[in-house]
C-alpha positions, 0 to 999 in steps of 0.5 A, spaced: 469 283 154 470 286 161 477 289 163 480 286 169 485 288 174 490 282 177 494 284 182 499 280 186 497 279 194 504 278 196 509 278 190 515 275 195 511 269 196 515 263 193 509 261 188 511 267 184 517 264 182 513 260 177 511 267 173 516 271 169 512 277 172 509 279 179 506 286 178 499 288 176 496 286 170 490 289 166 487 284 162 481 283 157 477 277 158 470 274 158 470 272 166 475 272 172 477 265 170 479 266 163 483 272 166 487 268 170 488 263 165 490 268 160 495 271 165 498 263 167 499 262 160 503 268 158 507 268 164 508 261 166 515 258 167 518 252 171 520 253 178 525 249 182 522 247 189 526 250 194 528 246 200 523 244 205 517 248 201 512 245 196 512 246 189 511 253 186 504 253 183 502 258 178 500 264 182 495 267 177 490 262 178 489 262 186 485 268 189 490 267 195 496 269 191 493 274 186 486 279 186 482 279 180 477 285 180 473 287 174 474 294 172 468 298 170 471 305 168 477 303 164 481 307 159 481 300 155 476 298 150 471 292 152 471 290 144 476 286 142 480 279 143 482 276 150 489 279 151 493 282 156 493 290 155 498 292 160 502 295 163 508 295 158 513 291 163 508 285 163 507 285 155 515 285 154 515 279 159 509 275 156 510 269 152 506 267 146 499 264 148 498 257 148 
């Protein structure tokens, strides 16, 4: 499976309150959608709606909140299950998959 790098565009955006992690991620997944879904499932958290703002969306799903780029030359093996590969800080904040 391909390796992907997901990265917040603006981690200060209020939508990032809906994620337990707002840094870059390295993910092994079949495609971009699966990479974004995996990040969503492992970093989801309920977030309150700030006064005057819209309800926070899960930011990993949206290209205007996070980039998702395939890494052609990665230190990680493409063989293996779909998973978050790093960094360690992200792994320590991940929830069990749904």
